[in-house]
Structures are given as C-alpha cells and as structure tokens.
N, C-alpha and C positions, 0 to 999 in steps of 0.2 A: 283378715285378708286385705281390707281396704284401708288399713291404718296408714296415715301419712308418715313416711319415714322420718321426717324432721321432728314431728311430734313424738313419735315412738322413742327416738334416740334421746330427746330431751327428758322424757319421762323416766327412761332407764338410767340416765345420769343422776337424776334426783333420787331414784330408788337405791342405786348403788351407794350413794353418799349416806342415806339413812340406814343402810344395812351394816355399815361399819360399826362393829362392837355390839350390834343388837342381837338379842336372843330370838331366833327365828324357829318356827315349827318346821317339820319336814316338808309339809305341803308348801309353805312359803318359800323355803329354800329351793325346792324343785321348780316352783312357778317363776321365781326370780331368775333362776339359771336359764330357763327356757326363753324368757324375754331378752336376756343377754345374747342368746344365740341369734335371735331375730335381729337385734341391734347390730351384731357383728356382720350379719348378711347385708344389712342396709349399708353399713360402713364400707364393706368390700365392694358393693355395687357402685358406691360413690368414690372408689379408689382411695378411701381413707384407711389405709392399711394399719397405720399406727393406732388409730382409734379402734379398729377391729380387734387388734391385739388386746387392748384394755378390756373390751367386752368379753373376749374369750377367757382371759385370766380371771375376770370377775365371776364368770359362769363356772369355771373350774373350782374356785374357792367355795362356791355354794353347793357343790356336789356332796352327796352323803358319803360317809366313810367307806361303805362297801358299794360304791357307785356302779361298778361293772355288773354286779349281781342285781342291784335294785333299779338302776337307771341306765340300762344298757344302751338304748337308742340315743338318749340325750348325751351320754358319755362318749359314744362313738362319734356323734356329730361334733362335739367340742374338740376332741382330739384330732379329728380329720381337719377341722378348721385351723387348729393350732399348727399342725404340720404344714398346711398350705400357706398360711400367713408367714410362718417362719421361713419357708422357701422364698417367698416374695422379698424377704428382708436379707436373704443370704445367711440366715441364722441356722447353720448346719447342726449345731449342738442341740438346740431345742427341737428342731425338726426330727432328728434321730431319736430323741427321747419320746416324742409323741408317737412316732411310727413304731418304736419298740413296744410301747404301751398297747397300741392297737393290735399288733401282731400277737402279743401274748394273751389277748382277751377276746379277740374276734371269734364269733360263733360259727360263721360259715364262709365259704369261698366267696360268695356274692358280696357279703358284708365287707370283705377285705379287698375288694377290687380298687376302691378309691385309694387306699393306703398303698396298694401294690403299684399303682401308677405313680404315686408320689415317691415311692422308694426307687423306682426306675429313674425318675428325674434327679433324685439325690445322687445316685450312682453316676449318672451321666455328668452332673455338674462337677464331680470330682475326677472326671476323665476316665472313669471305669466303664467305658463303653461296652466292652465285651460282656461284663457282668450285667449291665443294664439290658442288653439285647437278650442275654440268656434268660433273664427274668421275664421279659416280654414273651419269649417263645414258650416258656413254661406256662404262663397264664393263658396264652392262646391255645395250648394243648388242652387245658381244662375247659376251654370254651368250645372245643370241638374243631379247632383249626390246627392241624398238624403242619409244622414248618420244618423243612429240611434246609440246612445251611451247607450241606455237602454238595456243592454245585460246580460246574465248569462253565467256561465262557460260552461254550456251544449251547448249553442249556439256557443260559441267559439270552442269547440271541434267538433261540427258539421261542422263548416266552415273548420276547419283543415282537417277533414275527406275527404271532397270534394277535397281539395287541394292535399291531399295524393294520391287520385285516379288520379286526373288531371295530376300531375307532377311525377307520379310513374316511368315513363320511360323517363324522360326529358334528352335531349342531346343538345349539342351546335348546331348540325345540324338542329334539330327541330326548335330551336329559330331563327336560320338564315333564315329559309324558310318563316317566318312570314313577311308580308308586313310592310313597314314603317308606323307609325302612322302619319296621316296628318290632322285629325280633330283638329282644334285649341282649341275648348272647352275641348276636351278630353286630349290634351297635357297639357293645363293649369290645368285640374283636377288632372293629374298625379303629377304635381309639388306640389300642395297643399296636396295631399295624402302622398307624400314623407315627407313633413314637419310634418303631423300628425303622421306618423310612428316614426319620430325622437323624438317628444315630448311625445307621449304616452309611449315610452320606459322609460321615466323619471318619469311620473306622473300617467299614467293609463295603465300599461303593459298588462292588460287583453284585452284591445281594439286593441292592436297591430296586432293580426292575422286578425281582421276584415278589417282593412285598407289595409294590404298587400294583402289579398285575393281579395279585390276590384281591386287593381292594376293589379293583375294577370288576372282577368276576363276582364278588359279593354284592356289589351295587347292581349289576345286571340281574342277578338271581333273587336278591332280597329287597331291593329298592334303594332309593336315594336318601342320603343324609349329608350333613355338612362335611363329615370326614370323607365322603365320596369325592369332594372337590380336591382334597389332599391327594387321594389315590389317583385321580385323573391328572392333576398337575404333575405329580411325581412320575407318572407313566410317560407324559409328554417330555419331561426332563430326561427320562431314561432313553427315549428315542433320540433326543437331541444329543445325549452324551455318548451313547454306545453305537449308534447307527448313522447312516448318511441321510436319514429322513428328517432333517432339521425343519423342513417346511411343515410336516404333520405335527411335530412337537410344538412348533410355534402356534399352529392353528388350535391345537388342544388347549394351549395356554390362553388363547384369546377367548375360547369358550368358557374356560374356568374364570377368567376375568369377569365375564357377564354373570355367571352363576354367583360369584362372590358379591357382586353389586346387589343381587336380589336377596342375599342372606341377611337376617337380622344380626348375625355375628360377623359381618363383613370386615370390621376392623381387626378382630382377632385372626381371621383367616388370612388377611393380607400380610399381617406380621409373621404368621406361621410360615407362609409360603414365599417369603422375601427371597430366599436363595433360589428356589425352584423357578419362580415366575419372573422376578425382577432381575436378579443377579445373572441369570443364565439366558432364559428364553427371550426376554425383552432386550437385555444388554447386547445380545449377539445380532439383533435385527434392527432395533431402534437406536437412534443417536444416544450415546452414553450420557451426554450432558443433560438430556431430558429424563434419563432413568435415575441417575445417582441422587438427585434431590428427593426422589420418592422415599428413599431409605430413612430419612429423618422423620417423615410422616409415619412410616411403619413403626419406627422406634417409639415415637410418642404414643401411638395407639397401644402398643404392647405394654408399655409402662402403665398406662391408664388401666389396662386389664389385669395388671399384676403378673404378666407373663414375662418375667425377667430373662428367661432363656432366649425367647425370640427377640426380645428388645436388644439384648447384647449382640446377637447375630446381626440385627439390622444396623446397629451403630457401627459394628465392625465393617459391614458391607459399605456403609457410607464413607468411612475412613479410607478403605482400600480403593473404592471407586473414585474418590476425590483425588487420590494420589495419581491414578492413571489418566485422569482427564486434565491434570496439570494445575490443580488448585494451589494457591499461594502456600508455600511451605511453612511460613510462620503460623498462619491460621491452622494449617493441617497439623502442625506439632501440638497445638492446644487441643484439637479434637481428638488426636490419638491419645494424649495424656488422659483426657476425660474418659475415653473408652477403656483404657487400661485400669484407671482408678475404679471405675464402676464395675468392671468385670471382676476385679479383686474383691471389692466390697460385697458383691452378690455371689461370690464363690463359684464363678463360671470359669473354671480353670482352662479349658480348651480354648475358649474365646480369648482369655487373657494371654495365653502363649502365642496364639496366632496373631493377635494384635501386636505383641512384642516383636515378632518376626517381621511384620510389615513395617513397624515403626523404625526398625533398624535401617531400612532403606531411606526413610525420611531423614533420620539423623545423619546418615552418610552424606546425603545431598546437601545438608545444611552445614556440613563440616563439624558436627558435634558427636561423632560416633562414640566417644568415650566419656561424654559429659553426664549422661543420665544414670543416676543411681537406681538400682533395682531392675534395670532392663537386662534380661538374660542375653548371653552371647548366642550366636548361631549354634555353636557346639553344644551348649547346655540345652538349647531348645530342641536340637536334633536328638539328643539323648532322651529327652522327655517324650518326643514324638515316637521314638522306637519303643520305649518302655510302655507307653499307653496305647500303642498301635493306632495313633492318630494320623491316618493318611492325609487328612486335611492339613494338619500342621506341617507335615513333611513336604507336602506340595507347595505350601505357602513359603516355607523356608527356601525352597528351590527357586521360586519366582522372585523372591526378594533379593537373593544373591545374584541372580541373572540380571535383575534391574540395575543393581549397583555396578556390576562389571560392564554392562551395556552403557550406562551413563559415563563411566570412566573411559570408555572406548578401549577396554582391555579385552580385545577380541579373542585372544588366546584363552583367557579365563572363561569367557562365555562359551567357547567351544569345548572346553574341558567338561563343563557341566552339561552341555548339549549332548556330547557323545556318550556320557554316562547315563543320560536320561533322554533318549530319543523320543520324539512325539508319538511314535508308534506304540510306546508303552502306556500311553495315557489316553484319557477320554478327550473328546473334541474341545472341551473348555480349556484345559491346560495345553493341549497340543497346539492350539492356535497361538498362544503366547510364546511357547517354546519355538515353534516354527518361525515366528517373526524374528525373535532374538537370534536364533541360530542361523536363519537365512541371511540376515544383514551381516552378521559377524563373519560367516564363512565366505560370502561373496566379497566382502572387504578384504579378507585375508587372501583370497584368490587374486584380487587385483594387486595387492602388495607383494605377494610372493610368487605369483604365476604358477602355483601348484594346482594340478588338475584335481587333487583330492578335495580342496576347498570348493572349487567350482561345482564338482559333482554333488557334494553335500548341500551347497547353497541352492542348486537347481531342484534337488529333491525336497528341500524345505519350502521353496516357492510352490512346487507342485502340490504339497500337502495343504498349504494355505489356500490354493486355488480350489482344491476339492471341497474344503469346508465352505469357502465363499460361494461356490456353485450351489451348495446345499441350501443357502439362504437366498433362494430365488426371490422371495417376497421383498427383500431389501431394495430391489430395483424399483419397487413401486411406492416406497415410503417417502 
C-alpha cells in the first residue's frame, strides 16, 4: 500500500523483461499479472496512458488460459482498464473488444456497472446519443431509479419551479451541512444521471432539467457527493436556459464554483462542467474575455485526467468563444484545425462536426471557404445532425450561417434564417444570439426599405434581448 510508484514501476519493467520467454508457474503468472495491474494504475494516475497500455497488455499475456473461471476479479480489472485506456486513446476497436469480453463473462449486474458506463461513452463518442441515453436509463431502472422520457414542456417547467423553491436560498454552508452519500446504488445512479445530463444537452435538451432535478433530490435525501455538484450546476443551467430566473441560476453556479474548489477532484469537475458553468452561466454574466481563456485550462486538466470527452468539449468551447470575442483569425484557424484533428483522433464525432460547422465561419471570414480538404459542407453537417438527432450540431450550424450572413451584411439572408428559427423556439442561450442578429438585420432593413414588417420584427427582437438582459441583474454589479 505504501509502495513508491516510481520504484514499483521500475521493478515491474524489469520483471516484464525477465518474463519474456521464461517458463513461469501459475502462481508466478498470477502474481506478475497483479503487479502489472498496480503499475498500470500508477501510470494512469501519472497521465502516462501509453505506459499504462503496456502494463495492461503484459498483464493480459500472463493470464491463465481459462482466466475468467480461475482469475475472475483480476481478469475483470484488466479488461476494464483496457477498455478505459483504449477510450483515452480513441481506440474504438480495442475498446469494443474489451467491453464485449466483459459483457460475455461478467457474473453480476454490479460487476458490469463500470463496463456499462464505458459502453455509454463509446456510443456517445460515435454520436449514438439516443442509444447511450437508453442504456443509462436501463441501468438506472436496475438501480431503483425509474426515468420517464415522455415529458412535455409543462412538466419541465413544473420541475424547475420546484427546484426554484428548493434552491432559492442555497449557500455553500447549506450544502456543507449535508451528510456524505454512502448508499452505493445511489452513488452509481448519480454517475449515470450525470452522463444523461451530458448527452441530453446534445440531443434532448428538454430532458436536461428532469435529470438534474432528480440528482438534486437524491442529494437532499441521501447526502452529498461529487456528482451532486454536477446535479446542482446542471439545475442552475436549466433555470438559466428555460426560465427567466437567470440570477438564481448564476447564484447556484457560484455556489458550485466554491464546492468544486473544496473537492479533491476539482480539475475533473471543472472540465466536466465547462459548458454548464463557464460557457453559459459565467459567459452570460461575466466579461467573455475573462471567461474564454479558462477553457484552455479546463482542456489541459481533462487531458491530464484522461477525460478526452470533456477535453474536446473544452477545446471546442475555447475555439468558439475565441471567434466571438474577435481573436485573430490566423491564430484561430490553427486552433480550430488542432481541435478538429484531435476530435477525429479521439473519435469524438459530435465535437468533430460541431467544430467543422464553427470553422466554416472562420474560413469564410478569411476568404478560404473552399480551401480546406476534409471540412464538411453545411449541407453534409446538417444531414449528420438530423440523422444523429444532434440538436447541438444543428444549433451551431444555424449560428455559424447567421454569423457569415451578418458579417457579409446580407440582411435578407439573416432574416430568412431568423424567420425560420425565431428566438421563441429556443432556450435563452441561443435566443440571445438570434435576437441580436435578427434585431440588427431587421432594423437595418426597416431603415432601407421603410417596411413596417421589419421594424416590428426588429422591435420584438430588441424586446427579447431586453428581457434576457433584465434577468442578468447581477451584471450591473460586476
């Protein structure tokens, strides 16, 4: 237990060299496989994922021929680690092999929970968000948490109303007084609910408040854990997104900021909650030029933790945010290319396609719309968005196209998109951008054509932005 990691890893390296071609007894093979597992854990903790792969492979080779029958726990550990490290490398093939091996040999539902969570990540990385969410819901049912996805907007608002009352006076001290969550089934449920929150934000945003509200209720009833911060942050994001109570959403976000600072897993939590806390709650209230640089720190932290999913989302947020704060386009082109290359390498397809849609606007502004090989057209991306039900991708395509037409001062094109996609159809985040573009375009057309239609639309857009701005009362004091 007190073994120095560096000493242990050095010893295992020497043992693995001596094992090559050696005749080993069953006891020796088992013992050497176990120390390779420990070495792999040390390597993962040190973010040496390539080294971890070598120890996992060495451990696999040392297993008995009938390893699932004779070395079940050791075998389960090695295959779970293999799937996890494969995911960190974007190695979908080996990840699938390891998960299939586990699913075919696992002895109990509890033993399969880790592989179930990895399977969800694998499905999501391939943009199969509906299947990923269905798997989460099936696992939650077995954990005693029944989830209905047959909901209306009225039900969503009702849930948020309860949360508004429950969290109206939330403070860090209140949360600190909660006991620690110890019920294993509820701790597991919180992890799968956290994944549901992540993927519903991409494909089924209206379900997001239901999942986050369930997490808040479990926290109140069973106690606090790190995933509780995810639930609270996402609940605040839900208030900000679907209601006019932006101030309470921001206040919840500030409480979560403090709770994250106190957590030993603060770097992982900050990366995981980049979209909920930084991209939305902070970006709508605090100066964007102070928020956008945070995304690179979140990206680096996620990569150190092997969380490539959050890392790619943080890098995408940095690219997108940099575009809207007016970063030099030459520098931004390099950053977007890096994001696209990494998303492709790690097999994060939704992030890859969203990055392409945003990069299209950068290419247009630099006059290089047709120069980049491998960057899909808006039509291709829209088809992908529809086929995968990626609402996030479809929304980003819309904003990217609006940005291009706005930059070109093609007010008619801006208004064609605006009238097809009025702000009232969307949450506060997207509605703000649409109202800005549509408001300027319609009022400009009103001045040019003297048509009352454009003036009316422009005034309605201005009113919409005023409503959102009034919700951000705290901005006056920043």
